Structures are given as C-alpha cells and as structure tokens.
Backbone as a printed PyTorch tensor [residue, N CA C, xyz], in Angstrom:
tensor([[[ 37.7740, 129.9990, 133.1680],
         [ 38.4180, 129.0500, 132.2450],
         [ 38.3600, 129.5890, 130.8530]],

        [[ 39.4090, 129.1540, 130.1860],
         [ 39.4900, 129.6420, 128.7630],
         [ 38.5470, 128.7160, 127.9570]],

        [[ 38.0200, 129.2070, 126.8630],
         [ 37.1950, 128.3830, 126.0280],
         [ 38.0420, 127.4390, 125.1800]],

        [[ 37.3750, 126.4460, 124.7320],
         [ 38.1780, 125.4880, 123.8220],
         [ 38.7440, 126.1820, 122.5880]],

        [[ 38.0000, 127.1980, 122.0820],
         [ 38.3910, 127.8500, 120.9120],
         [ 39.7470, 128.6260, 121.1890]],

        [[ 39.8940, 129.2800, 122.2900],
         [ 41.1340, 130.0220, 122.5750],
         [ 42.2510, 129.0220, 122.7790]],

        [[ 42.0670, 127.8340, 123.2870],
         [ 43.0720, 126.8300, 123.4990],
         [ 43.5380, 126.3100, 122.1200]],

        [[ 42.5890, 126.1890, 121.2040],
         [ 43.0120, 125.8110, 119.8740],
         [ 43.8710, 126.8030, 119.1140]],

        [[ 43.4820, 128.0080, 119.3470],
         [ 44.3460, 129.1620, 118.6630],
         [ 45.7290, 129.0980, 119.3280]],

        [[ 45.7730, 129.0130, 120.6780],
         [ 47.0400, 128.9740, 121.3050],
         [ 47.8710, 127.8610, 120.7850]],

        [[ 47.2180, 126.6090, 120.7000],
         [ 47.9840, 125.3890, 120.2610],
         [ 48.4770, 125.6250, 118.7890]],

        [[ 47.6140, 126.1920, 118.0290],
         [ 47.8850, 126.3870, 116.6450],
         [ 49.0340, 127.4000, 116.4750]],

        [[ 49.0950, 128.4120, 117.3240],
         [ 50.1650, 129.4050, 117.3500],
         [ 51.4940, 128.6640, 117.7320]],

        [[ 51.3710, 127.8890, 118.8080],
         [ 52.5890, 127.2200, 119.1900],
         [ 53.2010, 126.2730, 118.1840]],

        [[ 52.3230, 125.4810, 117.4530],
         [ 52.7390, 124.6910, 116.4020],
         [ 53.3550, 125.4780, 115.3830]],

        [[ 52.8500, 126.5590, 114.9070],
         [ 53.3140, 127.4170, 113.8170],
         [ 54.7370, 127.9880, 114.2670]],

        [[ 54.8990, 128.4190, 115.4880],
         [ 56.2070, 128.8390, 115.9630],
         [ 57.2350, 127.7560, 116.0180]],

        [[ 56.8160, 126.6160, 116.4410],
         [ 57.7700, 125.4640, 116.5770],
         [ 58.1090, 125.0420, 115.0670]],

        [[ 57.1270, 125.0200, 114.1670],
         [ 57.4120, 124.7010, 112.7670],
         [ 58.4120, 125.6700, 112.1690]],

        [[ 58.2300, 127.0320, 112.4520],
         [ 59.1070, 128.1140, 111.8380],
         [ 60.4930, 127.7820, 112.3740]],

        [[ 60.6160, 127.5630, 113.6730],
         [ 61.9620, 127.3300, 114.2450],
         [ 62.6270, 126.0990, 113.6260]],

        [[ 61.7790, 125.0450, 113.5180],
         [ 62.3360, 123.7290, 112.9270],
         [ 62.7070, 124.0300, 111.4910]],

        [[ 61.9620, 124.5830, 110.6710],
         [ 62.3400, 124.7900, 109.2510],
         [ 63.4970, 125.7590, 109.0980]],

        [[ 63.6260, 126.7220, 109.9650],
         [ 64.7880, 127.6680, 109.9650],
         [ 66.0600, 126.7700, 110.2370]],

        [[ 65.9840, 125.9150, 111.1770],
         [ 67.2290, 125.1370, 111.6060],
         [ 67.4550, 124.0750, 110.5110]],

        [[ 66.4240, 123.5520, 109.8830],
         [ 66.6420, 122.6090, 108.8100],
         [ 67.3870, 123.3140, 107.6030]],

        [[ 66.8270, 124.5350, 107.2820],
         [ 67.5170, 125.2810, 106.1470],
         [ 68.9570, 125.5120, 106.5130]],

        [[ 69.2710, 125.8940, 107.7650],
         [ 70.6510, 126.1790, 108.2070],
         [ 71.4820, 124.9020, 108.0610]],

        [[ 70.8880, 123.8250, 108.4300],
         [ 71.5790, 122.5600, 108.3910],
         [ 71.8590, 122.1210, 106.9490]],

        [[ 70.8870, 122.4000, 106.0860],
         [ 71.1140, 122.0670, 104.6590],
         [ 72.1670, 122.8680, 103.9970]],

        [[ 72.1980, 124.1830, 104.3970],
         [ 73.2310, 125.0450, 103.9130],
         [ 74.6460, 124.5360, 104.3850]],

        [[ 74.7240, 124.1860, 105.5710],
         [ 75.9470, 123.6210, 106.2100],
         [ 76.3930, 122.3860, 105.5650]],

        [[ 75.4620, 121.4990, 105.3330],
         [ 75.7750, 120.1460, 104.5370],
         [ 76.2350, 120.5290, 103.2240]],

        [[ 75.5590, 121.4470, 102.5270],
         [ 76.0110, 121.7530, 101.1420],
         [ 77.3860, 122.2960, 101.1340]],

        [[ 77.7570, 123.2550, 102.1180],
         [ 79.1080, 123.7140, 102.1740],
         [ 80.0970, 122.6300, 102.4190]],

        [[ 79.7590, 121.6970, 103.3240],
         [ 80.7490, 120.6160, 103.6510],
         [ 80.9550, 119.7850, 102.4370]],

        [[ 79.8490, 119.4750, 101.7080],
         [ 79.9920, 118.6540, 100.4400],
         [ 80.7720, 119.3460,  99.4240]],

        [[ 80.5130, 120.7470,  99.1590],
         [ 81.3550, 121.4320,  98.2790],
         [ 82.8440, 121.4500,  98.6850]],

        [[ 83.1510, 121.6560,  99.9040],
         [ 84.5590, 121.6580, 100.3960],
         [ 85.1790, 120.2740, 100.1910]],

        [[ 84.4360, 119.2520, 100.5310],
         [ 85.0640, 117.8490, 100.3600],
         [ 85.1800, 117.5440,  98.8380]],

        [[ 84.3130, 118.0350,  98.0330],
         [ 84.4160, 117.8150,  96.5680],
         [ 85.7110, 118.4340,  96.1240]],

        [[ 85.9910, 119.6640,  96.4960],
         [ 87.1370, 120.3440,  96.1000],
         [ 88.4200, 119.6040,  96.5900]],

        [[ 88.3490, 119.0870,  97.7670],
         [ 89.5200, 118.3700,  98.3250],
         [ 89.7830, 117.0820,  97.5670]],

        [[ 88.7470, 116.3780,  97.2230],
         [ 88.7150, 115.1610,  96.4250],
         [ 89.3710, 115.4700,  95.0520]],

        [[ 88.8540, 116.4780,  94.4980],
         [ 89.4590, 116.9100,  93.0650],
         [ 90.9060, 117.1280,  93.2680]],

        [[ 91.4520, 117.8470,  94.2590],
         [ 92.8380, 118.1350,  94.4740],
         [ 93.5670, 116.7970,  94.6590]],

        [[ 93.0740, 115.9070,  95.5290],
         [ 93.6840, 114.6490,  95.7520],
         [ 93.7620, 113.8250,  94.4780]],

        [[ 92.7370, 113.8180,  93.6830],
         [ 92.7360, 113.1090,  92.4630],
         [ 93.8090, 113.6090,  91.5110]],

        [[ 93.9130, 114.9340,  91.4160],
         [ 95.0530, 115.5490,  90.5870],
         [ 96.3910, 115.0170,  91.0640]],

        [[ 96.5810, 114.9480,  92.3880],
         [ 97.8470, 114.6320,  92.9540],
         [ 98.1200, 113.1440,  92.6000]],

        [[ 97.1440, 112.2700,  92.8290],
         [ 97.3130, 110.8740,  92.5580],
         [ 97.6170, 110.7160,  90.9910]],

        [[ 96.8730, 111.3690,  90.1450],
         [ 97.1110, 111.3440,  88.8200],
         [ 98.5170, 111.7220,  88.3690]],

        [[ 98.9910, 112.7960,  89.0230],
         [100.3700, 113.3180,  88.7350],
         [101.4200, 112.2760,  89.2010]],

        [[101.1970, 111.6260,  90.4210],
         [102.1120, 110.6510,  90.8580],
         [102.1480, 109.4160,  89.9880]],

        [[100.9330, 108.9860,  89.6060],
         [100.8790, 107.8500,  88.5850],
         [101.5660, 108.0770,  87.3460]],

        [[101.4280, 109.3030,  86.8000],
         [102.0290, 109.6660,  85.5210],
         [103.6050, 109.6780,  85.8200]],

        [[104.0520, 110.2000,  86.9480],
         [105.4430, 110.2260,  87.1980],
         [106.0560, 108.8250,  87.2940]],

        [[105.2630, 107.8740,  87.9670],
         [105.7340, 106.5310,  88.0970],
         [105.8270, 105.8670,  86.7040]],

        [[104.7340, 106.0440,  85.8240],
         [104.6290, 105.5860,  84.5420],
         [105.9180, 106.0020,  83.7550]],

        [[106.3020, 107.3280,  83.8590],
         [107.4610, 107.8950,  83.1530],
         [108.7400, 107.2020,  83.6110]],

        [[108.8430, 106.9540,  84.8840],
         [110.0720, 106.3320,  85.4370],
         [110.1520, 104.9610,  84.9650]],

        [[108.9930, 104.1630,  84.9330],
         [108.9980, 102.8250,  84.5120],
         [109.4330, 102.7390,  82.9640]],

        [[108.8550, 103.6650,  82.2060],
         [109.0550, 103.6860,  80.6390],
         [110.6720, 104.0610,  80.5670]],

        [[111.1430, 105.0250,  81.2320],
         [112.4640, 105.4050,  81.0850],
         [113.5150, 104.3090,  81.4290]],

        [[113.1990, 103.7500,  82.5970],
         [114.0660, 102.6140,  83.0450],
         [113.9420, 101.5140,  81.9970]],

        [[112.6990, 101.1690,  81.5330],
         [112.5840, 100.0490,  80.5550],
         [113.3110, 100.4090,  79.2720]],

        [[113.1370, 101.5410,  78.7320],
         [113.7290, 101.8440,  77.4430],
         [115.1590, 101.9690,  77.4540]],

        [[115.7280, 102.4150,  78.5890],
         [117.1490, 102.6640,  78.5940],
         [117.9440, 101.4350,  79.0700]],

        [[117.4060, 100.7030,  79.9010],
         [118.1970,  99.6370,  80.6080],
         [117.9350,  98.2970,  79.7900]],

        [[116.7930,  97.9040,  79.4130],
         [116.4860,  96.6630,  78.7380],
         [115.5680,  96.9550,  77.5670]],

        [[116.0950,  97.5670,  76.5390],
         [115.1990,  98.0410,  75.4100],
         [114.5280,  96.8590,  74.6300]],

        [[115.0780,  95.6590,  74.6520],
         [114.4710,  94.5610,  73.9920],
         [113.1690,  94.1190,  74.6590]],

        [[112.9570,  94.5270,  75.9490],
         [111.7580,  94.1330,  76.6520],
         [110.9390,  95.4400,  77.1120]],

        [[111.1480,  96.5010,  76.4440],
         [110.5030,  97.7790,  76.8360],
         [108.9890,  97.6660,  76.8150]],

        [[108.4340,  96.9330,  75.9350],
         [106.9500,  96.8370,  75.7980],
         [106.3680,  96.0550,  76.9780]],

        [[107.1300,  95.0630,  77.4020],
         [106.6000,  94.0700,  78.4260],
         [106.8550,  94.5680,  79.8470]],

        [[108.0670,  95.2730,  80.1120],
         [108.3980,  95.6160,  81.3680],
         [107.4950,  96.4620,  82.1900]],

        [[106.8070,  97.5220,  81.6190],
         [105.8590,  98.3400,  82.4170],
         [104.7600,  97.5000,  83.0310]],

        [[104.4410,  96.3940,  82.4040],
         [103.3910,  95.4590,  82.9470],
         [103.9160,  94.6200,  83.9600]],

        [[105.1960,  94.2050,  84.0900],
         [105.7150,  93.3390,  85.1130],
         [106.3400,  94.0170,  86.2710]],

        [[106.4970,  95.4060,  86.0930],
         [107.0490,  96.1760,  87.2430],
         [105.7890,  96.6670,  88.0190]],

        [[105.6940,  96.1790,  89.2590],
         [104.5140,  96.5160,  90.0470],
         [104.6000,  97.9850,  90.6700]],

        [[105.7650,  98.3410,  91.1020],
         [105.9030,  99.7550,  91.7120],
         [107.3760, 100.1690,  91.5400]],

        [[107.5960, 101.4590,  91.5090],
         [108.9120, 102.0070,  91.5640],
         [108.8780, 103.2270,  92.4350]],

        [[109.8520, 103.3170,  93.3530],
         [110.0090, 104.4800,  94.1910],
         [111.5020, 104.6000,  94.6580]],

        [[111.8140, 105.8460,  95.0390],
         [113.1920, 106.1720,  95.4650],
         [113.2170, 105.9710,  97.0400]],

        [[114.3690, 105.6650,  97.6210],
         [114.5330, 105.5870,  98.9810],
         [115.0080, 106.8080,  99.6700]],

        [[114.4010, 107.0990, 100.7900],
         [114.7780, 108.2510, 101.6210],
         [114.3920, 109.5340, 100.9830]],

        [[114.7700, 110.6960, 101.6480],
         [114.5400, 112.0430, 101.3090],
         [115.6790, 112.5670, 100.4910]],

        [[115.4650, 113.5300,  99.5310],
         [116.5860, 114.0910,  98.8730],
         [117.5000, 114.8670,  99.9140]],

        [[118.7230, 114.8120,  99.7700],
         [119.5690, 115.6270, 100.6620],
         [120.4030, 116.5730,  99.8840]],

        [[120.6660, 117.7110, 100.3980],
         [121.5780, 118.7590,  99.7900],
         [122.9760, 118.2100,  99.8330]],

        [[123.7300, 118.4720,  98.8380],
         [125.2260, 118.1460,  98.8000],
         [125.4160, 116.6230,  98.9030]],

        [[124.5310, 115.7660,  98.4880],
         [124.5250, 114.3920,  98.4640],
         [125.4410, 114.0240,  97.2930]],

        [[126.4710, 113.0820,  97.5520],
         [127.3710, 112.6380,  96.5370],
         [126.8460, 111.3720,  95.8060]],

        [[125.9300, 110.6960,  96.4880],
         [125.2800, 109.4420,  95.9100],
         [123.7880, 109.8320,  95.6340]],

        [[123.2960, 109.2600,  94.5880],
         [121.8120, 109.4440,  94.3610],
         [121.1040, 108.4280,  95.2170]],

        [[119.8270, 108.6700,  95.4990],
         [119.0550, 107.7410,  96.3270],
         [118.7450, 106.4820,  95.5410]],

        [[118.6880, 105.4430,  96.2430],
         [118.2940, 104.1740,  95.6560],
         [116.8660, 104.1260,  95.1300]],

        [[116.6590, 103.2350,  94.1080],
         [115.3790, 103.0730,  93.4480],
         [114.8300, 101.6260,  93.8620]],

        [[113.7100, 101.5770,  94.3650],
         [113.1060, 100.2420,  94.6000],
         [112.2020,  99.8900,  93.4650]],

        [[112.4360,  98.7460,  92.8000],
         [111.5410,  98.2460,  91.7100],
         [110.9400,  96.9340,  92.2620]],

        [[109.7060,  96.8480,  92.2280],
         [109.0620,  95.5150,  92.6190],
         [108.5260,  94.8910,  91.3710]],

        [[109.0070,  93.7100,  91.1660],
         [108.6210,  92.9900,  89.9310],
         [107.5850,  91.9060,  90.2360]],

        [[106.7630,  91.6990,  89.2050],
         [105.8050,  90.6310,  89.3040],
         [106.3310,  89.2540,  88.8090]],

        [[107.4340,  89.2960,  88.0570],
         [108.1100,  88.1520,  87.4860],
         [109.6500,  88.1770,  87.6720]],

        [[110.1380,  87.1560,  88.3840],
         [111.5290,  87.0780,  88.7060],
         [112.4680,  87.1460,  87.4670]],

        [[111.9960,  86.5560,  86.3990],
         [112.8870,  86.4760,  85.2100],
         [113.1540,  87.9130,  84.6540]],

        [[112.1940,  88.8280,  84.7950],
         [112.4880,  90.1570,  84.3550],
         [113.3180,  90.9420,  85.4000]],

        [[113.0880,  90.5880,  86.6000],
         [113.9240,  91.2400,  87.7270],
         [115.3460,  90.9500,  87.4030]],

        [[115.7120,  89.5790,  87.1080],
         [117.0780,  89.1050,  86.8880],
         [117.5850,  89.8680,  85.6830]],

        [[116.8230,  89.9560,  84.5460],
         [117.2580,  90.6200,  83.3560],
         [117.5480,  92.0420,  83.4860]],

        [[116.6830,  92.7310,  84.2590],
         [117.0150,  94.1710,  84.5230],
         [118.1770,  94.2730,  85.4450]],

        [[118.2770,  93.4930,  86.4120],
         [119.4780,  93.5080,  87.3300],
         [120.7890,  93.2720,  86.5040]],

        [[120.7650,  92.3480,  85.6670],
         [121.9730,  92.0280,  84.8520],
         [122.2860,  93.2310,  83.8720]],

        [[121.2680,  93.8160,  83.2470],
         [121.3760,  94.8830,  82.2990],
         [121.7990,  96.1800,  82.9480]],

        [[121.3820,  96.4040,  84.2180],
         [121.7020,  97.5630,  84.9210],
         [123.1970,  97.6860,  85.1880]],

        [[123.7690,  96.5820,  85.4670],
         [125.2750,  96.5440,  85.6730],
         [126.0860,  97.0720,  84.4890]],

        [[125.5950,  96.8330,  83.3310],
         [126.2470,  97.2130,  82.0840],
         [125.6960,  98.5300,  81.4360]],

        [[124.6610,  99.1020,  82.0050],
         [123.9040, 100.1480,  81.3970],
         [124.7690, 101.5080,  81.4270]],

        [[125.0410, 102.0060,  80.2960],
         [125.6750, 103.3310,  80.1630],
         [124.8990, 104.4640,  80.7080]],

        [[123.5360, 104.2510,  80.4910],
         [122.5380, 105.3010,  81.0640],
         [122.7040, 105.4540,  82.6680]],

        [[122.7410, 104.3170,  83.2130],
         [122.9690, 104.3460,  84.6860],
         [124.3310, 104.9420,  85.0880]],

        [[125.3710, 104.4660,  84.3260],
         [126.6700, 105.0070,  84.6880],
         [126.7070, 106.5260,  84.4930]],

        [[126.0400, 107.0220,  83.4160],
         [126.1370, 108.4870,  82.9920],
         [125.2910, 109.2710,  83.9690]],

        [[124.1350, 108.7810,  84.3360],
         [123.1360, 109.5410,  85.0730],
         [123.0570, 109.2590,  86.4580]],

        [[123.7960, 108.3130,  86.9830],
         [124.0430, 107.9830,  88.4100],
         [122.8890, 107.4600,  89.2030]],

        [[121.7490, 106.9840,  88.6260],
         [120.8360, 106.3550,  89.5390],
         [121.4450, 105.0180,  90.0070]],

        [[121.1820, 104.5670,  91.2360],
         [121.8020, 103.4560,  91.7470],
         [120.8120, 102.4330,  92.0360]],

        [[121.0500, 101.1680,  91.5410],
         [120.1380, 100.0440,  91.8040],
         [120.8020,  99.2440,  92.9560]],

        [[120.0700,  98.7430,  93.9660],
         [120.5870,  98.0030,  94.9540],
         [119.4610,  97.0400,  95.4930]],

        [[119.8710,  95.9670,  95.9620],
         [118.9510,  94.9770,  96.4870],
         [118.3150,  95.4680,  97.7920]],

        [[117.0660,  95.3060,  98.1360],
         [116.4840,  95.6680,  99.3480],
         [116.7960,  94.4620, 100.3320]],

        [[117.6860,  94.6700, 101.1680],
         [118.2240,  93.5970, 102.0260],
         [117.5540,  93.6480, 103.3750]],

        [[117.4750,  92.4810, 104.0290],
         [116.9280,  92.4010, 105.4580],
         [117.8710,  92.9840, 106.3460]],

        [[117.4790,  93.5210, 107.6140],
         [118.4430,  93.9410, 108.5390],
         [119.5440,  92.9810, 108.7630]],

        [[119.2590,  91.7200, 108.8840],
         [120.2490,  90.6860, 109.2370],
         [121.2560,  90.6570, 108.2300]],

        [[120.9610,  90.6890, 106.8870],
         [121.9130,  90.5130, 105.8290],
         [122.7180,  91.8660, 105.8280]],

        [[122.0570,  93.0260, 106.0190],
         [122.8730,  94.2630, 106.0030],
         [123.8710,  94.2970, 107.2230]],

        [[123.5710,  93.7680, 108.3720],
         [124.5280,  93.6110, 109.4310],
         [125.6360,  92.7830, 109.1430]],

        [[125.2600,  91.6120, 108.5370],
         [126.3000,  90.6580, 108.1220],
         [127.3100,  91.2600, 107.0690]],

        [[126.7090,  92.0300, 106.1430],
         [127.5980,  92.7160, 105.1000],
         [128.4640,  93.7830, 105.6730]],

        [[127.9490,  94.4810, 106.6970],
         [128.7660,  95.4160, 107.4180],
         [129.8930,  94.7470, 107.9990]],

        [[129.7780,  93.6380, 108.5550],
         [131.0000,  92.9150, 109.1670],
         [131.9140,  92.4710, 108.0360]],

        [[131.4180,  92.1050, 106.9320],
         [132.3280,  91.6360, 105.7620],
         [132.9190,  92.7620, 104.9750]],

        [[132.4490,  93.9870, 105.0990],
         [132.8880,  95.0740, 104.2500],
         [134.4020,  95.2810, 104.3270]],

        [[134.9550,  95.2850, 105.5040],
         [136.5140,  95.5170, 105.5940],
         [137.2770,  94.3760, 104.9130]],

        [[136.7070,  93.1480, 104.9530],
         [137.3610,  92.0740, 104.2500],
         [137.3030,  92.1870, 102.7300]],

        [[136.2030,  92.6310, 102.1960],
         [135.9840,  92.8470, 100.7500],
         [136.8450,  94.0100, 100.3460]],

        [[136.8380,  95.1110, 101.0620],
         [137.6840,  96.2280, 100.7130],
         [139.1320,  95.8420, 100.7320]],

        [[139.6290,  95.0870, 101.6390],
         [141.1050,  94.6770, 101.7320],
         [141.3370,  93.7970, 100.4460]],

        [[140.4640,  92.8210, 100.1140],
         [140.6640,  92.0030,  99.0500],
         [140.7420,  92.8000,  97.7260]],

        [[139.8560,  93.8110,  97.5250],
         [139.8970,  94.6200,  96.4150],
         [141.1520,  95.4980,  96.3030]],

        [[141.6680,  95.9670,  97.4840],
         [142.8970,  96.7310,  97.4320],
         [144.0440,  95.8800,  96.9950]],

        [[143.9760,  94.5050,  97.2790],
         [144.9680,  93.6770,  96.9080],
         [144.8460,  93.1620,  95.3720]],

        [[143.7950,  93.7450,  94.7100],
         [143.6590,  93.4650,  93.3030],
         [142.8300,  92.2540,  93.0760]],

        [[142.1090,  91.7300,  94.0510],
         [141.2550,  90.4810,  93.9000],
         [139.8630,  90.8730,  93.5400]],

        [[139.1940,  90.0650,  92.8300],
         [137.7790,  90.2790,  92.4710],
         [136.9830,  89.8680,  93.6770]],

        [[136.4150,  90.8610,  94.3730],
         [135.6510,  90.6170,  95.6060],
         [134.2870,  91.0670,  95.4240]],

        [[133.2150,  90.3720,  95.9180],
         [131.8840,  90.7560,  95.7740],
         [131.0100,  90.0520,  96.8490]],

        [[129.7500,  90.6930,  96.9350],
         [128.7670,  90.0810,  97.8890],
         [127.7160,  89.3020,  97.1580]],

        [[127.2450,  88.3880,  97.8060],
         [126.1410,  87.5730,  97.2780],
         [125.2300,  87.2670,  98.4440]],

        [[124.1340,  88.1010,  98.5260],
         [123.1950,  88.0270,  99.6840],
         [123.9640,  88.5040, 100.9110]],

        [[124.1130,  87.7180, 101.9340],
         [124.7710,  87.9630, 103.1580],
         [126.2120,  87.3800, 103.1790]],

        [[126.6370,  86.9690, 102.0590],
         [127.9780,  86.2660, 101.9990],
         [128.8910,  87.1060, 101.1080]],

        [[130.1800,  86.9970, 101.3640],
         [131.2190,  87.7730, 100.5820],
         [132.2370,  86.7560, 100.0390]],

        [[132.6800,  87.1040,  98.8020],
         [133.6580,  86.1660,  98.2130],
         [134.8160,  86.9550,  97.5700]],

        [[135.9690,  86.4560,  97.4930],
         [137.1440,  87.0250,  96.8670],
         [137.9280,  85.9120,  96.1170]],

        [[138.0130,  86.1640,  94.8160],
         [138.6090,  85.1420,  93.9060],
         [137.9640,  83.7960,  94.0500]],

        [[136.6360,  83.7680,  94.1580],
         [135.8110,  82.4800,  94.3130],
         [135.8100,  81.9230,  95.6850]],

        [[136.5730,  82.3290,  96.6290],
         [136.5400,  81.7700,  98.0180],
         [135.7380,  82.5910,  98.8510]],

        [[134.9320,  81.9470,  99.7060],
         [134.0640,  82.7580, 100.6520],
         [134.9390,  83.3160, 101.7550]],

        [[134.5550,  84.5810, 102.1070],
         [135.2870,  85.2800, 103.1980],
         [134.4290,  85.1520, 104.4940]],

        [[135.0390,  84.9880, 105.6320],
         [134.4750,  84.8810, 106.8450],
         [134.8960,  85.9080, 107.7640]],

        [[134.0860,  86.6020, 108.5250],
         [134.5110,  87.7000, 109.4510],
         [135.2410,  87.0640, 110.6400]],

        [[136.1660,  87.7690, 111.1990],
         [136.9200,  87.4110, 112.3960],
         [135.9400,  87.6720, 113.5690]],

        [[135.6710,  86.5330, 114.3700],
         [134.7360,  86.7770, 115.5110],
         [135.5360,  86.7110, 116.8310]]])
C-alpha cells in the first residue's frame, strides 16, 4: 500500500493539473467574451450612427415641409408632426413621386397642412405628392367611382372625392351595380 504521504502528493498534483486546466479555460472564455463585447460595441455604434442619420433626415424633411408649405406655423409644426415617411420603394423611370405619410398629433395642423399643400407652389414645382392614407375598403370604393369622376371631369364638371364618396357639381355620384 501507498503511504498517506504519497497519496497527498498525488492528490495535490491532480488538484494543480485540474486548476491549470480550469484557469486556462477561464482565460480563453474571458478572451472570447471580450471579443464578443468588442464586436457588439462596434455594431451598436454603427446602428447608433444609422439611427442618428435617419432622425436627422426626418428632421430635415419636417422642417422643409413646414417652412415651405405652412410658413406661418413653421416653429410649431415639427412638434405636432409625429412621423414622416415615403411610401414604397423608389422605382426607375417613375413618372410620379412616392407618397409621403405625415402623422400629426393635432388634427387642426393636419387640416392646415392639407389645405396649404393644395396651393403650395413648392409641391407643384418639386412634385412631392400628398395623399390620404385610405383604408382598403375606401380605396376599393374609389376605384369603382374613378370612371364616373373621370367622365364628369371630361365633361367640364368639378368632380372630386371625399373619403369613399365622389361628387360632381355638388351631387353625389353612385357606381352602377
């Protein structure tokens, strides 16, 4: 039998080897975690720059729209416009510009911008297009009414849409069913 002393040395050697392996793996894990943190930090910085750029672009669009369409409220409008974005993807050879969605926090400013947009020389010259964001049901109804409105306009009548309804010379138009 081995003496107690030799068992202690063997146990001590085993503990040292296990400790060495343990600390080597811990060091490797620490290096791996540090690399991951560094990579994530870089990604976060890139995302922050992207978000800052997008916010600055939105701010510029808000200010441009506010100053050119409704100059008397240009100081107030950036605060009451919640968000601004264009519809769809840019297309080559597009004859129409993409629509712009403006979300307002106050209806009074929405109505004022809508009214001013109709008369805006800036919009007429630069061709951004303002349109209401309609529900699918209203869009479907308007599609049915489009031929009637077009015919009324060809005949020289003042024809327009109001929500899902169409009018010509003050009389409501109804699709043939």
